[in-house]
N, C-alpha and C positions, 0 to 999 in steps of 0.2 A: 362565169366568171373565178378567176385564182387568187389564191388566196394570198400568193405572195403581191400580186398587185394591189390589194387592198391593205394589208399590209404597211408596203409604201406610202399609200397615201395618209394612214392614219399616221402614219409617222411624222409626215411632212405638216400633220395639224398637232404636233403632240410638242410641249414646251422640252426646248435642248436640254436645260438642266433646271437645279434649283434654286431660287433665289439665294446669293452669299449674306449669312446672314454674321455679321460683326458682333453685336450686340445682345445676349440672352437675359440683360437685367434690363429693369424701366420702371417706372412708379410700380408699386403696388408687388415688384418680383426681384424681390435683393438677391443678390450674393451672399451668403452665409458662408465666412471660411471656417472647416473645421480642423479640431486639434490633431486629427487623425482618420483615415479616410473610413474605415469602418465604426466609428462612435462620432456622437454629437451630445455636446451637455445641454441639461434644460436650461434654456432663458426663454425670453418674448418670443423674440425672434424662430427660433425652433420649434419653439410651441405651438405658432400660427402655421409655421411650414407642415407640422405633423396633423396637425388639425385640416388642414387646406386639401393633404395626401387622402385624408380619411374624408373628408367632403368629394371625394371627386374618386373613388377607388374604384370606379370602373374604368379611368382614363389614364391612369398612371401618368400623374402629372409632374412627381417630383423626380428631378434628374439629379446625380452626382458627375460634377465635372472632376478630372483624375490631374488635369496639367490644362494652364490655361493661358493664353497671351492677352496682355491688358495692355492700355492706352489709349494710340491714337493715331490714324493714318490715312493718307490722301489717294482718293480714290478720283474715277471719273465723276463723280456727285459731290465732290468735294470733300472736307474733313470729316474722319467719319470715327466717332467713338470706339473703342473695342475692349470689348470682354466676352472673350470669347473660350471655348472647351474644346482642345482638341480630341480630348477623351472624354466619351459622356457613358452612363446608365442608367436606366431608369430603376428607381430605388423604392424601399420603405423605408417608416422610420417606425422601430417597435420600441417602447419604452422600455424601459429598466428600472433600476431600484434611483437612480442616480441622473442620468440621461435617457438616451434614445441609442439603438444597436441602427444603422446603416442595414439594411439587408438589400443586397442585387434582386433587381424583379424583372429583368430582362436584357438586350442583349448590352453587351461592351462595343460600344461604335466609335471610330473615327470621324471625325468632321466632316462634313460633304465638300468643305473646302478643298480638300484633298483629292485633284481629280483621278490621280495614277489611282489604278486598285490594283497593280498588281506593289508599290510601295506600301500603300493602306495595307493589304495582306503582311506584307512583312513586320510593319510596325506594329500588327494585332500583334505577332510570333513572337514578340521580344521579350526575353526570360524575366519571368516576375510581373508581368505588366499587371498590373492594378491590384495585387496583392498587397495585404495591408503594409509592408515597408516598403513598397518599392518607390515612393514621391523624396523619399530619402536617401534610396541605393546609390551606388554610384553606375552610371552611365543611363541616368533617367535625365540629369542634364541636356547630355547629348540628343538622347531620344528625343526630348521637347525641340530642342533645335530644329534636327531635321525634320519633322514632323510641321514644326512652324514656316521653315521655309518652304516644305512641298503646298502650303496651305497660301503662297505669298507675302506669310508673315513673316520677317526676319526680325529678330528679337535682337537688343543690344545687350541686352545681359539674362541669366535667368538665377531667380533666387527661391530659397526653397521653405521662405516668410510669406503668412499671410500680408499682402500689402494694405498699408493704412490708410492715407491718399494716393491716389494714383495721378501719375500726371499722365497728360492728353500726350502731352509732345513727343512721347517716343514710345516703343513697344517693349514690356518686358514680359518674360516667360515667369510662369508662378507653379513649382513643383505640388502645391498644396492643394488638399481637395478644397470644394466647394458642393452647397448644395444650390439648386436655382429650380425656377418653375419654368417647364417648357411644354405648353398646348397644340401648339399646330405644329406637326410634323410634315412636313411636303416632300414627297419624294422625287429625288431629280435621275436624268436619264435616259426617261423613258421613248425617248426621240431614237435614241443609239438602241436602246433594246428590240422597237418593231422593229428596223432596220437589220438589226441583225435576224431576229425571223423572219424576215421577207426572204433570205436567201438561204432558209434551209430547207433539203427535201422531206417530204414524207408529209406536208401540209392538208393534202387533197386531201386524205381520210382521216379528220383531224373534228370535231367539232366546229370547230372554225369555218371552214367549208361549208358545214351545214348549217349555220345559223344564214352566212350570205349568201347561201344559192341563188342561182335564178328560178328554181322552181320547187316547193314545199320539200323538202325530203323525205326520200321514200324509207321501210322500214327496214332497217339492215338485214333483220330475220328474220323469219317466220311468226307470228303474234304469238304470245304464251298466254295461252287462257290456263295455266295453271293453276292450283292453289297458291294463296298468299300467306304462309305461317310465319310469322313474327312476335318475337316475344314484347313486343310493344300492342296494346289496343289499339287496333283500327277499324274506321267506318268503311264503307262502299268507297266515296271518294276516294280515301286516302289507300284503299287496298289496289284501286285503281291502278293509280298513278305510280306505286311499286311495280305492279304488272307490267306499264307499258317502258318504263326504264328498264326492262329488262330485253328488249331488243328496239325500243324506235331509237333512233338517232339526236331527236332532239324533243326532249320532254319540258313543258311551262306550267308551270305553278304559280295560282295568284290566291290571294284570298288576304279580308280585314285584318286587324290585331287579333289574336286570342283565335284563332280557328285551324292551329297544330300543324303552320308549316314544318317550323322546327322539327315536330313529332313526325311529318310525314317524312323532311328530307333526311333525317336518321335512321328512319326504316327503311328506304330507299336503300340507302349506302350500308348499311348492313346486309340486306338482301342482297346484292350485286357483290361485294364481298363472301359472302356464305357459297356464291356459287361460282367461284374462282376467282372473281375479278378483282380489281383493284378502284379506289379512287380515291380523287382529291375534293376535298372541302373548301371554298374559296367563300371567305365574307368581304366586307365593306371595313368592319372595325376590329381592333383588339379585344375588344371586351364581346364581341360576336360569335367571334371563334374561339375566344375561353368558353364560353356560355355553350356552343357544340361541341367543342370540346370536352367538356366536363359530362354532357348529355349521351354521348359516346363511350365516355369513361362510366357511365352506372351502366350501361347495355351491357349482356353479353357478346363476346364477340373480340377480336383484334383491339388492342391497346392504338388509340389514336396517335400518330407521331405528330406534336402540334411543331411543327417545324421553324417558325419566326420568333418574333417579339413575347412571349411566352412566360409567364412565372413558372408554369408546371415542365417547362422544358428540362429542366436539370434532373427529373426526377426519373423523366422517361429518360434520357442520358444515362443514370446511374443504372437504369434496368435493363437496358441494352450494352453498359459494358461487363453488367454483370453475366452475359448469354444467356441462352436460350436454355432450357431445358429441352429433355429430347424428348416432348411431347404424348399426349395420346397416342397409343399404339392403333393398328385396324381393329384390332379387337373391342376398345373401348368406343369408338367410334363407330362398328356397327351395332354397339350398343346400345349407342346414343339415336340412332336411325330406328332401331325395334324401340325405343322406350317411343319417342316422336311417333309411328305407327301406330301405338299401342294406344296411346293417351289421344291422336287423330281420331282413331275408330271409336273409343268411347264418348266422345263429342258426337261422332257423327251417329251415333245410337242415342243419346239421349235427343238430340234434334230428331231425328225418325221417329222415335216414341210420341214427341210432341207433335211433330207433322203429323201423325195417324189419326189423334186427338182432335187436334185444329182441322183436319179435314173433317171428322167427323161432325163437330159442330156447325162447321159450314154448312155442310149437307143437312142436318137436321134442320139448321134454321131458315132452311128451302121450302119444307112441308107443308107450312099452311100456302104456299104461294101452288105447290101441287094437287092439294086435297081435293079443290073441283073438280080436278080433271082424272082422279085416279081411276073412277071407272071405265072410263074411256081406253086409258093407257092400259089397264089389266086387261082388257079387253082385246085390245093391239095387242099385248105381246106379255099373256098370262105366265108365261116361264119365268119370267125377269120378277115376280111377286114372290116365289115359292120360297121359303125358309131356306133351302140347298144352293138357290139360285148361283150362276159364278158371276158375280157381277165385272170384276176387274178383267175376264176373259170376255165378256161384254163388251166392255169397253174398247178392251184391243180388238177384238173383230171389228167393230166401229170407225175407229180410227184408221182400218188397215181400209176397209171399205169406201174411205174416204181419200185416199191417199192420190196423190200427182203422177203425173205419168201417162203419155201413149205409148208407150213400146208395149210389142205383145206381151213380156213379161209382167211388166204393170198391172197389166188389163186382168191378165189371166189371175194375177194373188189377188184384186176386188172382186173377181167373179168367186172367188174363192172364198172368201171372210166373208161378204155377202150370203151365200150357205151356210158358212158358220154362223154369223150371225142369225141367221131362221135358226138354226136348230136352237142355238141357245136363248133365246127370247118366245119360240114357240108360233114369231108372226108368221102371216100370210104372204104371198109373195107379193101382191099389192099393198101392202102396209110402208109409205114412203118412208125414208131414212128418218127425217125431220122427227117424225113420230116415235122412232124408235130411238132418236136421241133423248126426246124427251122422256119415254119413258125410261129412257137406262138411269137419268138423273132421277127422277123420280123416285124410283124403285130404291137409290142408291139413300136418297132423303129419307125412306120409310125405314129404310135398315139402321140407319144411324140414330133415330130418332127412338129405335127399339132399343139400340144398343144403350143410348144414354140415358132411356129410362130403366134399364134392365140393372145399369152399374150407380147409378144413382150423378150420373151425370159426371164433367171436368172439374178437374179442381187438379191446377198442374204447378200449385206451389210451391211441392217436392223436388218437380222435375224442372222448373226453372232455377232453383239454389245449387241442384244436382248440375245443372249446366255453367252456373257461373262458377262453379267449382271445377269443371271439367275445363273448363276455357282456361281457369288459371293453372291448372296440371299443363295443359298444352303450351301455353306459353314459358313454362319453366321448362319443361321439357325441349324445345325450340331454341331459346338461349344456351342451352345445358349444351347441346348439340353444335350450337353455330361457335361457342365458346371455344368447345375441345378442334373442333375442324379448322379452325383458322389458327390453333396451336397445331397442327397436324405435325408430324413426320415428311410429307410432300410437300410443303412449301418451305419446310428449313436443308435444301439441301448443301453443300459444301460453297457455292459462288452467294447464296443467301444469307450464310451466316457472315460469312468474310465482308458482304455486305453492311450489313445490321452492326458489326461490329464497327467499322469504318462511318456508320451513322454517329454511333453514340460518341466520338470523339470528334466527329464534325460537327455536333449538339454542344459542344461545350469551347468550338472555338468562336473566338469574332465573327462580326458578319461580313466583313471581307475573305477572309480565311474561310470562313464557314461555303463559302459562294465556291471556290477552288475545289475545297475538297466533295462537297457533293456534285459537281459536274463531271468529277471523274469515279464517280460511283456507277458498278454494273446498275443499271437502270431497271431491266428486268425481272435479276435475281432481289433487289430491292425492295419492290413492288411486290415479287414473291412472297417474301418472309413477312415483308411490314405494310400492308394494302389498302391501308387507311391513313391519310395523313389530313391537318386540320391547319390554316393558318391564312390570313387576309392576303387579298387581292396582290396588295405591295409586295409583302414578304415573297408570294409566288411567284411574282416577277423578278423579284431581286436575288431570289435564294435555288431556286428547283435549277435542276439540270433541265436546259433548253433541248428536252428531248419531244420532238413530234408525239403526240398519242401514247406518251410513258404511259397515263393511266386508262382502263376502261372509260369510266365515268368522271365527268367534273360535276360535282355540285354547287352551283354560283347560286348566294344565297344574296338579300339585300341587292338584287339584280336592278330593281330602280334608281336605288341609288348610288350606281357603277356605270362610270362612262366607259364607252367603246373603246378607249385609248386603253384603259389597262384592263379592260376584260377581254381583251384580242389575245393576248402571250396566255392568259389561265385557258382558255378555250382551245389552241394551240395546242397543249398537253393531254387530252384525252381523245378517245373518239367519239362520246357519247357526252351528252351535257341533258344535266338536272339544273333548269334554269327556272328562281323562286323569285318573285316581289312583290309588291303592293304599289302598284302607279299612284294610287290614292295618297299614300303617304309623300314625306321629303323627298324630293328627288337628287342628282348630283349637280352640283355649281359650273358650270363651262365659260370660259372668257374668250374661246375663239369667236371672232368674228364672221357673220353670216358672207362676206363677201370672199374668205380667207377659204371659207368651206368649198363654196362654189366654184372659184379658181385652181383648187384643189383638185378636185374630183373633176375638172373638164382635162387639167393637165396629163391626170392618167388615164384618163378614158373612161369615167366612173358615172357620168353624169346621169347614165339609165338607174344609178342604184344611190342616185340624192335621197330618197326616202329615208332611205336604211344607214346612209352613212353621213346624216346631221347630227354631228356630235355634238351641238350643240344645243339641240333639244330632245335625243331618241339615245336613251336610257341602252345597256347591258340590255335590258329586260324587254324594252319597246322593240328591238331587233329580233330579241327569242322571239315574241309573243308574233312576230310578221312571218315568221317563218314555220313554224308549228301550231295545232290547236293549243289552246288553254285549259288548263284542267281547272276548275274552279273548287276553293276551299272555302264553305260557307256557313258551317254550324261551329259559333262561338261557343266556347267552353268556359272564358274566364272571370265575366264580368255581372256583376247585375245589372236588370234591365235598363234601370234607369242610366248608366251609366254609357252605354251602347246604343242606345235607341236611337240619340238622336244621329249619329254618325251613321246607322244603318239606313235608313232614310233619307238624309242628306246627300251622302256620299256613296253609297252604295246602291241606290235607287231601291230599298229594299231588301236586296237580295241574301241578304244579314240574317241565318237561323240560329237564334237566341235557345240552345241546351240549357241554359243555366237558369233560365225562366222558370219557377213557381212561386204558390202561394206564400211560401218564407219570402220571398223576396221581392215581388213582383212589385209591390207600392210601395217599397223601401225609397224613402227619398233620400240619396245619398251622394249631392249634388250640392253644394252649398254656394250661395252670393254673398260675397262679402262687401258692403259697398263701405267706400272712404269717403268722407266728404272734406272739402276746402283742400283737395289735392294741386297739384303743379308739377309739371314736368321743366325740370333747369340740367344743362347739361345732358339729358336724354332719362335723366332719373327722376322718376316719381318717389319722392321723397315719403309721402304719406302711407304710400301703398307698402315701401319697405318697412316700416315701422309696423302696420297692420299686420304683415306676413310676420314678424319678430313677434308679437305679442302673442298671435297664433299659437305660433312654436312652444312660446312660454308655456302657455295654458296645453299644450297637446303633451308636453315633457313631463307634465307631470304623472300621466299615464298612457304612455308611447305606446301606439298601433303597433302588432306586430307584421313584419314585412316592410317598415322602413317608412320614411316622410324624402319628399321629395319636392323642392320649389323650383319652379320653373317659371322661365319669363322668353318672350320672343325677342326681346331684344338684348344685346349683350351687355350693354350701359347698364341697364334694369337686374340683369343675372349678377352683375360685376358688384353691383350696390347690395345686391341680397346677399351673397357672397359675403364680403364683408362686414354685413351688420352680423351673420351668421360666426364668423372667427373672432368675434369682438366677443361675441356670447355666451361662446360654448367652447370648450377645449376637447381635444381628439377623443378623450375617453368618454365622454358626454354624445360628441357626434357617433362615436360608435354604438352607444346606449339606445339611441334615438333613431339609428340608420339612416341619418342626416346625407342627404345629397342635395346638389343645387348646379344649376347648369341653365343653359339654353337650350329650345326645343329642338333644336340642330343637333346638341348635344343629347338630348335623351331620345332618341330614335332607336327604336331599339333596345330597349330599357321601359323599365316599370316600377311602381311601389305600392304597397299598401296605400298609403295617401298622397296626393298630389295635391301640391299648392301650389297653383298658379297665378302670378301675378302680372294680368296687361299694361301695367306701365303705359294706357290712355289717359288721356283727359277730353272734354270735349270738347275742348278749343285746340288742338292739336294737330297741325296740318294732314290733311287726306294724305300723303303718302305715308304717312306711318298708322293710319286706319288703314289701308289697303296694304299694308304690308302685316300687319295680324288677321286680316280677313284672308289672305294668302289660302284658299280649303286646304289643298295638303299642307302647310303648314299649321292651320287649326284642327285638322282632324288628327294630326300626331298630337298636341296641346291636350286635347280633350280626348283620348286615352290612353294613357300612360301609368292612370290609375285602376288597382284591383281592385279595390272596396271601397274608397271614397274620394270625391274630387271637391276644393274648394274653390274657388275663384275671384280673387280680389280684384275688384275694379274702381277705378273713381268716375266711369262714365253713367251720366244720365239720364242721357237719351241715345244708346245707342241703338244701329240700323242696318239692315244688312245683314249678313249671315252672323256677326257678334252679338247683333240685339236679338237675334231669332235663337242665339243659344242661351241668351241670359233668359227671354221669357220661358223657353222649356224646362233651364235648370228650376226658377224661382216656381214656373206651376206645379212642380211634381210629377211623380209617375202614377197612370192610376190602373186602375186592377183590370186584367184581362175581361171585356165583357159576357156577362154570363147572357144564358140564353134558355129557354125553357126543354128543350133536348136537343140531342145532334145536330147538324146542319140536313136541313132537309126532313127532319126527322117529323112523326107526326101521323093518325091512324092512317092515312092514305100511303104512308111511304112503304118502302122495302118492309119484309118481315123484323130481321137486324134492327132497324130503326125503332121500328114500332116497338121491337124489347125495348131499346136503352132508354126511350122515351117514355115506359111504362115505367120500369125501375128508378128511373129519375125521379118522377113525380113519388112514387111513393116511399123513397131518400127525404125526401120535402115533407112528405107529410110528418116525416119520423123529425121535424126537425133539423134535418142536417142541410148546410148550404151546399148546391149542386149546382158546376157548370160542364155544361156539355162541351164538347172539342175540343179541348183546350189546348193551346198551341205549346210546343216544347220542338225545337230546333225546325225541323220538316215534317217532326211527326205532329200527331194529334193524340190526348188522352180522353178516349170515352167521355169516360166522366170523371171530372175531378171533385172529387165529397171533402168537403172541411175546408178550413183555412189555417193558413201560416204553417208551420212548422209541422203540424198534427195532419194537415192535408195528405187524402189517399187516390192514386189513381185507380181507377176502376175499370177494367177491359171489357168488354162486353161482348163484344164479334171480333171474329175475326178478320184481321187488315184485309181491305178490298183487294187490293194488289198482292194479296196470294201468304202462304205462311211465310215463307224465306222473308219477305218485309214485315212479319209482326213477331218475327223472331229477331231480326234487326233492331226492332223497336221498342221491345220489351228489353234485349241487351243495352242499348242506348240508354233508356229511361231511370236502368237500375245501375249504371254505372254514376249517373248525375243524380241521384241520392233520391229517386222516388221511393214510394212502400207502394206494392200493387197490389192490388187483388185482381184473382180472374172472377167474373158475373154471368159467364154464358148463360143464358134461355135455359140450356140442356139441363142443367143442373138441377134446377127446381120446376122440371115439364113445363116451362114459360109461364110460373105463376110469381109475377113481380113482388108480390104481399111478402111470400114467403122469403122469397131471393131478397130484399130489402132488409127485412129482420136479421138475417143471417149476417149479411155483409155490411149491414151499422154494427152488431155485435163484434167482428171483425175488426170495425175499425177502432169502436171504442177499447 
């Protein structure tokens, strides 16, 4: 299916333009006129705005208008009140000795009422625009008249004074600055954007074409099985995502909260850039773009370009204006590469030593199984049991003698290997291969046990410490090499430098002018010099050059919250895509009717793609998941078990694995249910719960938790009432000290806080629709997974049923410890030797008065024996992991990073004596 046809269909389903907003004020949203654009006095209204700004620091709700039209106007819908700024900018309020300083925090932007982009660009480049003296400067009044007329609001006069009483019978221009609150940002022009893309050549070789392909996308090149080296610690599933992203045209990643999706996306982006590629990271929200941008900035590698409405953009523009240095020379890059090789070799050497010891332990543990058979096996293959027998050569000959293939060459090689095997084992010609295989394993076990007895057994404590240090050193070496390669001279040729300098100017321009400047840049040179870009989906559509396949990879984050209309232009800008999201969290909201979707698809001949192009129900993540396998990240690294186990079972079918589980937190009751009596809902507000929340915050303010307090509600009216109560009780400084934030569940997707207070806002007698709204699974999942350390649910319900009732009962019941057992799974006297050893050691440790639990679950791993309680608990590793040495090392690394104290308790160290082993292990634990 042609991508152009799909884009045309999506354009027909897109809104033609944004809603015409004439009034930015309203109840609880006053216009506060300023004596100067860059400063504000201390008064009750400004104090409240400063507190509101702090309360919603992730959202940038505060705007400064620099030129206003006020009054009234006749429209098709009747007479409309007008309080509209022609020029706005997100700002922060910074407290000074006598008032506030108004600090720009985003784009300077003209009103969306001006449809003529060329005129908008000229207006944005007016001399002195938005500078402190601009409102009273000559020419400002003429500028305002021109802008107002372009917006369809012809003014009768222009005044430089803040209005007292506003006459709604006419329109007046005001050049005085004012502050106001804006929370609903709607992007317009999406239909025109999609139609423009539909006419561009080169779409067939983009991620957009891969996502909507009729057949699953084929790998763009040969599969990359190379090693993944990263400055970030990655587990196996994360490394696999990075590896796949190198070559596959579409990689899809899913996972619950706290499973390292952002960590994985950053690692993949850095890997692609380090291999010479370019990456566009697009997110749903400004806050998410800031978080990912900051995470990328903390990692070694190229400076990410935050190209949209970002507070850090000015700093990046300044760095670009200063020019790039010459960069590391080839000698430096070769030295970096050599350092990486040396660090990697050290890791490999330590791992090889550990593997050798673990292989010996595993073989020695098998000896009891072979002991009854040793006389017969020694008679069958006597040379294998000689002290100087070449057991590795015997294993190699055995493997070669069983190699596949029917050709004469393969047959000759098998014959030769069998003759060599006979010489090495001393076996007669009629001894079966199965018998020889058993003899080799038995001889290996005998030798391993003898070596352990001679050396005193395996104690890998020093080796594990050395491996951790070597892993850290390798990460530093890889990061240093990435940083220097990103700034290398090979990226910064003449065109690249010119493009970077032009980008610095574009980032300082207004939004419309920036769009023009970016469109004229040399795209290949630009992404060669600056290969890593971060912004929102809206910014990507509106600001980046419309060049198909401009980037090698697009990373689309929060994709379940992104609709197809906004995702399409983003996907068209790259050749490959990495799409990440969680379909169990809040999804996008669509107002497209089913009948319109069906008619549009039929008109464009796309009825066969109705399942993919159902823009009402299918998000960008859904479409991508239907086109490529989904990589699952199921290891949770954020919260205590009590905070996440309900979601793990209810929403993720038990596929969530808690790496955070430890005896110190497994019984930690970190969910409180605060019952509120005699409550009722009036105008959507449960005032009793508001009072209860305020009282709770007042108590927490005595000793606020590090990491902040978030106050959340599913309902907008309840969230607004909570916000008003907090603003009445706390000023900006106190809100900052407490780390207070508030809002709806929708506003908190992608955010988190150490302590979350959730006001359900329900009463028993509420209409069923209100109960169903709160019990919507995706919304409720987000509501109960925003807390890192503690959650308090404030509720007036006395008899909740369904999802809400189940959760309240779960919360009030409290967590339970992991079940203890008398030994490892399937252990006992009849089990395998390693199981019998673990069971015997557990029994002796219990005789010494130590609490012992076997097979303690941590993520996808199990600790053989968990000895002790609480913070003092220690993991005892009794046997080599049944999946082999690689799995054993991976488990050890995971447990150490999760904060476990680990002790090796292999049988060979004590010649199989559990009493001696228990005494020494107990002494180490103590």
